[in-house]
mmCIF file of the C-alpha atoms, coordinates in Angstrom:
data_MODEL
# 
_entry.id   MODEL 
# 
loop_
_atom_site.group_PDB 
_atom_site.id 
_atom_site.type_symbol 
_atom_site.label_atom_id 
_atom_site.label_alt_id 
_atom_site.label_comp_id 
_atom_site.label_asym_id 
_atom_site.label_entity_id 
_atom_site.label_seq_id 
_atom_site.pdbx_PDB_ins_code 
_atom_site.Cartn_x 
_atom_site.Cartn_y 
_atom_site.Cartn_z 
_atom_site.occupancy 
_atom_site.B_iso_or_equiv 
_atom_site.pdbx_formal_charge 
_atom_site.auth_seq_id 
_atom_site.auth_comp_id 
_atom_site.auth_asym_id 
_atom_site.auth_atom_id 
_atom_site.pdbx_PDB_model_num 
ATOM 1  C CA . MET A 1 1  ? 0.000   0.000   0.000  1.00 0.00 ? 1  MET A CA 1 
ATOM 2  C CA . SER A 1 2  ? 1.731   3.103   -1.200 1.00 0.00 ? 2  SER A CA 1 
ATOM 3  C CA . ASP A 1 3  ? -0.291  5.465   1.014  1.00 0.00 ? 3  ASP A CA 1 
ATOM 4  C CA . TYR A 1 4  ? 1.050   4.000   4.271  1.00 0.00 ? 4  TYR A CA 1 
ATOM 5  C CA . GLN A 1 5  ? 2.938   6.480   6.481  1.00 0.00 ? 5  GLN A CA 1 
ATOM 6  C CA . PRO A 1 6  ? 5.219   4.814   9.065  1.00 0.00 ? 6  PRO A CA 1 
ATOM 7  C CA . ILE A 1 7  ? 4.737   6.011   12.636 1.00 0.00 ? 7  ILE A CA 1 
ATOM 8  C CA . SER A 1 8  ? 7.450   7.407   14.882 1.00 0.00 ? 8  SER A CA 1 
ATOM 9  C CA . CYS A 1 9  ? 9.938   4.817   16.127 1.00 0.00 ? 9  CYS A CA 1 
ATOM 10 C CA . ASN A 1 10 ? 9.551   6.263   19.632 1.00 0.00 ? 10 ASN A CA 1 
ATOM 11 C CA . PHE A 1 11 ? 5.801   5.711   19.538 1.00 0.00 ? 11 PHE A CA 1 
ATOM 12 C CA . TYR A 1 12 ? 6.349   2.204   18.199 1.00 0.00 ? 12 TYR A CA 1 
ATOM 13 C CA . ASP A 1 13 ? 8.567   1.598   21.250 1.00 0.00 ? 13 ASP A CA 1 
ATOM 14 C CA . GLU A 1 14 ? 5.632   2.636   23.469 1.00 0.00 ? 14 GLU A CA 1 
ATOM 15 C CA . LEU A 1 15 ? 3.430   0.063   21.723 1.00 0.00 ? 15 LEU A CA 1 
ATOM 16 C CA . GLU A 1 16 ? 6.056   -2.651  22.178 1.00 0.00 ? 16 GLU A CA 1 
ATOM 17 C CA . ALA A 1 17 ? 6.323   -1.833  25.888 1.00 0.00 ? 17 ALA A CA 1 
ATOM 18 C CA . LEU A 1 18 ? 2.543   -2.148  26.305 1.00 0.00 ? 18 LEU A CA 1 
ATOM 19 C CA . ALA A 1 19 ? 2.570   -5.467  24.440 1.00 0.00 ? 19 ALA A CA 1 
ATOM 20 C CA . THR A 1 20 ? 5.410   -6.769  26.605 1.00 0.00 ? 20 THR A CA 1 
ATOM 21 C CA . ARG A 1 21 ? 3.629   -5.783  29.820 1.00 0.00 ? 21 ARG A CA 1 
ATOM 22 C CA . ARG A 1 22 ? 0.370   -7.249  28.481 1.00 0.00 ? 22 ARG A CA 1 
ATOM 23 C CA . GLN A 1 23 ? -1.619  -4.469  30.073 1.00 0.00 ? 23 GLN A CA 1 
ATOM 24 C CA . PRO A 1 24 ? -4.915  -3.213  28.630 1.00 0.00 ? 24 PRO A CA 1 
ATOM 25 C CA . ALA A 1 25 ? -4.665  0.014   26.679 1.00 0.00 ? 25 ALA A CA 1 
ATOM 26 C CA . GLU A 1 26 ? -7.217  2.449   25.326 1.00 0.00 ? 26 GLU A CA 1 
ATOM 27 C CA . ILE A 1 27 ? -6.551  2.897   21.618 1.00 0.00 ? 27 ILE A CA 1 
ATOM 28 C CA . ARG A 1 28 ? -8.036  5.861   19.733 1.00 0.00 ? 28 ARG A CA 1 
ATOM 29 C CA . TYR A 1 29 ? -7.911  5.719   15.961 1.00 0.00 ? 29 TYR A CA 1 
ATOM 30 C CA . ARG A 1 30 ? -9.387  7.187   12.827 1.00 0.00 ? 30 ARG A CA 1 
ATOM 31 C CA . ALA A 1 31 ? -9.680  5.357   9.526  1.00 0.00 ? 31 ALA A CA 1 
ATOM 32 C CA . PRO A 1 32 ? -9.350  7.641   6.482  1.00 0.00 ? 32 PRO A CA 1 
ATOM 33 C CA . ASP A 1 33 ? -12.951 7.027   5.424  1.00 0.00 ? 33 ASP A CA 1 
ATOM 34 C CA . ALA A 1 34 ? -14.415 7.402   8.944  1.00 0.00 ? 34 ALA A CA 1 
ATOM 35 C CA . ALA A 1 35 ? -16.462 10.422  9.939  1.00 0.00 ? 35 ALA A CA 1 
ATOM 36 C CA . ALA A 1 36 ? -15.162 10.398  13.518 1.00 0.00 ? 36 ALA A CA 1 
ATOM 37 C CA . GLU A 1 37 ? -12.563 8.861   15.805 1.00 0.00 ? 37 GLU A CA 1 
ATOM 38 C CA . ALA A 1 38 ? -13.271 5.501   17.365 1.00 0.00 ? 38 ALA A CA 1 
ATOM 39 C CA . SER A 1 39 ? -11.732 3.762   20.344 1.00 0.00 ? 39 SER A CA 1 
ATOM 40 C CA . VAL A 1 40 ? -11.167 0.268   21.591 1.00 0.00 ? 40 VAL A CA 1 
ATOM 41 C CA . THR A 1 41 ? -9.626  -1.077  24.784 1.00 0.00 ? 41 THR A CA 1 
ATOM 42 C CA . GLY A 1 42 ? -7.593  -4.249  24.800 1.00 0.00 ? 42 GLY A CA 1 
ATOM 43 C CA . VAL A 1 43 ? -4.247  -5.970  25.216 1.00 0.00 ? 43 VAL A CA 1 
ATOM 44 C CA . ILE A 1 44 ? -1.799  -5.719  22.316 1.00 0.00 ? 44 ILE A CA 1 
ATOM 45 C CA . ALA A 1 45 ? -0.967  -9.283  21.316 1.00 0.00 ? 45 ALA A CA 1 
ATOM 46 C CA . ASP A 1 46 ? 1.208   -8.573  18.281 1.00 0.00 ? 46 ASP A CA 1 
ATOM 47 C CA . LEU A 1 47 ? 2.830   -5.867  16.187 1.00 0.00 ? 47 LEU A CA 1 
ATOM 48 C CA . TYR A 1 48 ? 3.546   -7.036  12.650 1.00 0.00 ? 48 TYR A CA 1 
ATOM 49 C CA . ILE A 1 49 ? 4.067   -6.037  9.022  1.00 0.00 ? 49 ILE A CA 1 
ATOM 50 C CA . ARG A 1 50 ? 1.896   -7.243  6.137  1.00 0.00 ? 50 ARG A CA 1 
ATOM 51 C CA . ASP A 1 51 ? 2.379   -5.970  2.584  1.00 0.00 ? 51 ASP A CA 1 
ATOM 52 C CA . LYS A 1 52 ? 4.763   -3.255  3.847  1.00 0.00 ? 52 LYS A CA 1 
ATOM 53 C CA . VAL A 1 53 ? 2.150   -1.891  6.278  1.00 0.00 ? 53 VAL A CA 1 
ATOM 54 C CA . GLU A 1 54 ? 2.531   -2.036  10.080 1.00 0.00 ? 54 GLU A CA 1 
ATOM 55 C CA . TYR A 1 55 ? -0.384  -3.321  12.165 1.00 0.00 ? 55 TYR A CA 1 
ATOM 56 C CA . LEU A 1 56 ? -1.242  -4.129  15.729 1.00 0.00 ? 56 LEU A CA 1 
ATOM 57 C CA . ARG A 1 57 ? -3.467  -7.012  16.791 1.00 0.00 ? 57 ARG A CA 1 
ATOM 58 C CA . LEU A 1 58 ? -5.284  -7.187  20.101 1.00 0.00 ? 58 LEU A CA 1 
ATOM 59 C CA . THR A 1 59 ? -5.861  -10.441 21.976 1.00 0.00 ? 59 THR A CA 1 
ATOM 60 C CA . ASP A 1 60 ? -9.521  -10.374 20.877 1.00 0.00 ? 60 ASP A CA 1 
ATOM 61 C CA . GLY A 1 61 ? -8.448  -10.415 17.198 1.00 0.00 ? 61 GLY A CA 1 
ATOM 62 C CA . PHE A 1 62 ? -9.044  -6.704  16.449 1.00 0.00 ? 62 PHE A CA 1 
ATOM 63 C CA . GLU A 1 63 ? -6.455  -5.421  13.944 1.00 0.00 ? 63 GLU A CA 1 
ATOM 64 C CA . LEU A 1 64 ? -5.481  -1.836  13.147 1.00 0.00 ? 64 LEU A CA 1 
ATOM 65 C CA . ARG A 1 65 ? -3.079  -0.106  10.770 1.00 0.00 ? 65 ARG A CA 1 
ATOM 66 C CA . LEU A 1 66 ? -0.599  1.862   12.844 1.00 0.00 ? 66 LEU A CA 1 
ATOM 67 C CA . ASP A 1 67 ? -0.910  4.997   10.711 1.00 0.00 ? 67 ASP A CA 1 
ATOM 68 C CA . TRP A 1 68 ? -4.574  5.212   11.754 1.00 0.00 ? 68 TRP A CA 1 
ATOM 69 C CA . LEU A 1 69 ? -3.605  5.619   15.424 1.00 0.00 ? 69 LEU A CA 1 
ATOM 70 C CA . VAL A 1 70 ? -4.497  8.868   17.150 1.00 0.00 ? 70 VAL A CA 1 
ATOM 71 C CA . ALA A 1 71 ? -3.517  8.011   20.741 1.00 0.00 ? 71 ALA A CA 1 
ATOM 72 C CA . VAL A 1 72 ? -2.780  5.093   23.023 1.00 0.00 ? 72 VAL A CA 1 
ATOM 73 C CA . ASP A 1 73 ? -3.437  5.429   26.756 1.00 0.00 ? 73 ASP A CA 1 
ATOM 74 C CA . GLY A 1 74 ? -3.673  9.197   26.380 1.00 0.00 ? 74 GLY A CA 1 
ATOM 75 C CA . LYS A 1 75 ? -0.332  9.524   24.549 1.00 0.00 ? 75 LYS A CA 1 
ATOM 76 C CA . GLU A 1 76 ? -0.984  11.166  21.212 1.00 0.00 ? 76 GLU A CA 1 
ATOM 77 C CA . LEU A 1 77 ? 0.933   9.988   18.172 1.00 0.00 ? 77 LEU A CA 1 
ATOM 78 C CA . ARG A 1 78 ? 1.327   13.528  16.847 1.00 0.00 ? 78 ARG A CA 1 
ATOM 79 C CA . GLY A 1 79 ? 3.404   14.412  19.899 1.00 0.00 ? 79 GLY A CA 1 
ATOM 80 C CA . TYR A 1 80 ? 6.176   12.054  18.793 1.00 0.00 ? 80 TYR A CA 1 
ATOM 81 C CA . CYS A 1 81 ? 8.740   12.888  16.127 1.00 0.00 ? 81 CYS A CA 1 
# 
């Protein structure tokens, strides 16, 4: 997918730390075609790459492109460089 924009490595490190600690996190996101932000709470089970796009998967099976993230546990992606 050529429109994918990688997220900050520092923010990715935050996601890895949450996954390692297996603690629930509130994840706010916005898909490009969505009218508003949405949120989900869950435990990050995996961070992976498919077709050159980074994703996270929660233990309940929910999957999300990382460039759709807005914030995780109150930490906003735009605050990371």
